[in-house]
C-alpha positions in Angstrom: 20.6 7.1 2.2 18.6 9.7 0.1 18.0 13.3 2.0 14.7 12.8 3.4 13.9 16.7 3.8 14.7 16.9 -0.5 11.9 13.4 -1.1 9.8 14.5 1.3 9.3 18.2 -1.0 9.6 16.3 -4.3 6.6 13.4 -3.2 4.9 16.2 -2.0 5.6 18.4 -5.4 4.2 14.9 -7.1 1.2 15.1 -5.0 -0.1 18.8 -5.5 0.7 17.9 -9.5 -0.6 15.2 -9.5 -4.1 15.9 -8.2 -4.1 19.7 -9.5 -3.3 18.0 -13.3 -6.4 15.6 -12.7 -8.8 18.7 -11.8 -9.2 17.7 -8.1 -8.3 19.5 -5.3 -8.8 16.5 -2.6 -7.8 12.9 -2.5 -9.1 10.1 -0.8 -7.0 7.8 0.6 -7.9 4.5 2.6 -6.3 4.5 6.1 -5.8 0.5 7.2 -3.3 1.5 10.5 -0.1 0.3 8.2 3.0 2.2 7.9 2.3 2.7 3.9 -1.1 4.3 4.8 -0.1 6.3 7.3 2.7 7.8 5.5 0.5 8.7 2.6 -1.7 10.5 4.5 0.8 12.1 6.3 2.0 13.3 3.3 -1.0 13.9 1.6 -2.3 15.9 4.2 1.6 18.1 4.5 0.9 18.4 0.5 -2.4 19.8 0.2 -3.8 20.7 3.6 -5.7 18.8 6.1 -9.1 19.9 4.7 -8.3 18.4 1.5 -7.6 14.8 2.7 -10.6 12.6 3.8 -9.9 8.9 5.0 -11.7 5.5 5.0 -11.3 2.9 7.5 -13.1 0.2 5.9 -11.8 -3.4 8.6 -13.5 -6.3 8.1 -14.8 -8.6 11.2 -11.2 -10.3 11.3 -9.5 -7.5 11.5 -7.5 -6.8 14.2 -9.3 -4.5 16.4 -6.2 -2.3 17.1 -5.6 -1.3 13.4 -8.8 0.6 13.2 -7.7 2.3 16.6 -4.0 3.4 15.1 -5.8 4.6 12.3 -8.2 6.8 13.8 -5.8 8.1 16.2 -3.8 8.9 13.5 -6.4 10.6 11.3 -7.6 12.4 14.2 -3.5 13.4 14.5 -3.5 14.7 11.1 -6.9 16.6 11.4 -8.2 15.4 8.4 -11.9 14.0 8.0 -12.6 10.5 7.9 -15.2 7.7 8.1 -15.2 4.2 8.9 -17.2 1.9 6.5 -17.5 -2.1 7.9 -17.1 -4.1 4.7 -18.1 -7.9 6.3 -22.0 -7.2 5.3 -21.2 -6.6 1.5 -18.3 -9.8 1.6 -20.5 -11.9 3.5 -23.2 -11.3 1.4 -21.1 -12.5 -1.7 -19.4 -15.6 -0.3 -22.3 -17.0 2.5 -25.0 -17.6 -0.4 -22.6 -17.9 -3.2 -19.2 -19.7 -2.3 -19.6 -20.8 1.3 -16.4 -23.2 0.5 -14.0 -20.3 -0.3 -10.5 -20.2 1.1 -9.5 -16.8 3.0 -7.2 -16.2 0.1 -10.3 -15.5 -1.9 -11.8 -14.2 1.2 -8.9 -11.1 1.3 -8.7 -10.8 -2.2 -12.3 -9.8 -2.4 -12.0 -8.0 0.6 -9.2 -6.1 -0.9 -11.3 -5.2 -4.1 -14.1 -3.8 -2.0 -11.9 -1.4 -0.2 -11.1 0.0 -3.5 -15.1 0.0 -4.5 -15.6 1.7 -1.3 -13.0 4.3 -2.1 -14.0 5.4 -5.7 -17.7 5.6 -4.9 -16.1 8.6 -2.4 -13.9 9.5 -4.9 -17.3 10.0 -6.8 -18.7 11.5 -4.0 -16.2 14.2 -2.8 -15.5 14.0 -5.6 -11.8 13.3 -4.8 -8.8 11.4 -6.4 -8.1 8.2 -5.0 -4.1 8.2 -3.4 -2.5 4.8 -3.6 -0.4 3.4 -0.5 1.8 1.2 -2.3 5.6 0.5 -2.4 7.8 -0.2 -4.7 9.1 -3.3 -2.6 5.7 -5.5 -3.0 4.8 -3.3 -6.3 7.6 -4.8 -7.8 7.1 -8.5 -6.8 3.1 -8.1 -7.4 2.4 -8.7 -3.3 -0.9 -6.7 -4.0 -4.1 -7.7 -5.3 -4.9 -6.6 -8.6 -7.5 -4.1 -8.7 -7.8 -3.7 -5.3 -5.1 -2.0 -3.1 -3.2 -1.5 -6.5 -6.3 0.2 -8.2 -5.4 3.9 -7.3 -5.0 7.2 -9.6 -1.4 7.6 -8.5 1.1 6.3 -6.0 2.6 8.5 -3.9 5.2 5.9 -2.1 5.6 3.8 -5.5 8.8 4.7 -6.1 10.1 3.9 -1.9 10.8 0.7 -0.7 9.5 -0.4 2.9 12.5 -0.1 4.9 12.4 3.8 3.2 9.2 4.3 4.3 9.9 3.0 7.6 12.4 5.7 7.8 10.3 8.6 6.4 7.3 7.6 9.1 9.7 8.5 12.4 10.7 11.5 10.6 7.0 12.9 10.0 6.1 11.8 13.8 3.6 8.7 12.9 2.7 6.9 16.4 5.1 4.2 17.5 2.7 1.9 17.5 2.1 1.8 13.9 5.8 2.2 13.4 6.7 -0.7 15.3 4.1 -3.0 14.2 4.6 -6.1 12.3 3.8 -5.2 8.4 0.9 -7.0 7.8 -2.2 -6.8 5.2 -4.8 -7.7 8.0 -6.8 -10.0 4.7 -6.8 -12.7 7.9 -6.1 -13.3 11.4 -2.5 -13.5 12.5 -1.5 -12.8 8.6 1.6 -11.0 8.1 3.6 -9.7 5.1 6.9 -11.6 5.6 5.8 -14.8 6.1 3.4 -14.8 3.2 6.0 -13.1 1.2 9.2 -15.7 2.2 11.7 -13.2 2.9 12.0 -10.0 5.5 11.6 -6.8 4.1 15.3 -5.9 4.6 16.7 -8.8 2.8 13.8 -8.4 0.1 14.7 -4.3 -0.3 18.9 -5.2 -0.9 18.1 -7.4 -3.5 15.9 -5.5 -4.9 18.0 -2.4 -5.0 21.0 -4.2 -6.4 18.6 -6.0 -9.4 16.2 -3.2 -10.2 17.9 -0.4 -9.6 22.3 -1.5 -10.0 21.2 -4.1 -12.1 23.8 -6.0 -10.6 24.7 -10.5 -11.7 23.0 -13.1 -9.8 26.9 -13.4 -8.5 27.4 -10.0 -7.8 24.9 -10.2 -5.5 25.1 -12.9 -3.5 28.7 -12.0 -3.0 27.2 -8.8 -1.3 25.8 -11.4 1.3 22.9 -13.4 -0.3 21.7 -17.0 -1.2 21.6 -17.8 -4.4 17.9 -19.4 -3.0 17.0 -15.4 -2.3 18.0 -14.5 -4.8 16.0 -16.7 -7.3 13.1 -16.0 -5.4 12.9 -12.5 -5.7 13.7 -12.7 -9.6 10.7 -15.5 -9.5 8.4 -13.2 -7.8 9.6 -10.2 -9.9 8.6 -12.4 -13.3 5.7 -13.8 -12.1 3.6 -10.6 -11.4 5.0 -8.7 -14.3 0.9 -8.7 -15.3 0.2 -6.8 -12.3 2.3 -3.7 -13.6 0.7 -3.4 -17.0 -2.6 -2.0 -18.6 -4.4 -5.1 -20.0 -2.5 -5.5 -23.2 -4.5 -4.6 -26.6 -4.1 -5.8 -30.1 -2.3 -3.1 -32.4 -5.0 -2.6 -35.2 
């Protein structure tokens, strides 16, 4: 377990350096009503002050209505300016005219990319740096949309596992409704992260820690109480998503 106060001080310093180093004073954050974006917004507010954090809520027509309500409650609790932009007309205009048979995954991925388009437009308008809301768990296994929710200027929580972010959320007084809700990217109705990933965050984080931080062998991880099928599943997700964690390859001259 990390020291929460020291960890928050470290992240605050990181946020300030990233923002000022890029020549900005403000950040813009996509606030979904989920725990990752809530903690990101709270930390950015703590680091930069509430006048320097702008939140965008970007619901699609099948987003859970409570997500928007909870995002607004948090923004008002933090005292940050916010705006709601319904992305349904943008998404539906494309699929209705050109791809009416698209499945829910394609629609969800386009929604994630459209959200980032709106965030970057506001980045130019304000101006403000786009703060990402990803966590180490999802970045390592590629549970994100390339050039969607993983497109940002910097990741304040990118070094922390999902279970660690839950610990921070309680310390930061994030509302219980956000902390206790079932994690979901809210890409389609009744979608949940753990169902889609196929493993709980608690189990996933433990295996990732053993693999990526402690560099333990498969046999050692199994001996720690995990099944070999779980270990292989996580390793495969890491390997298959490596391209998402790299800049586009370029040939050497």
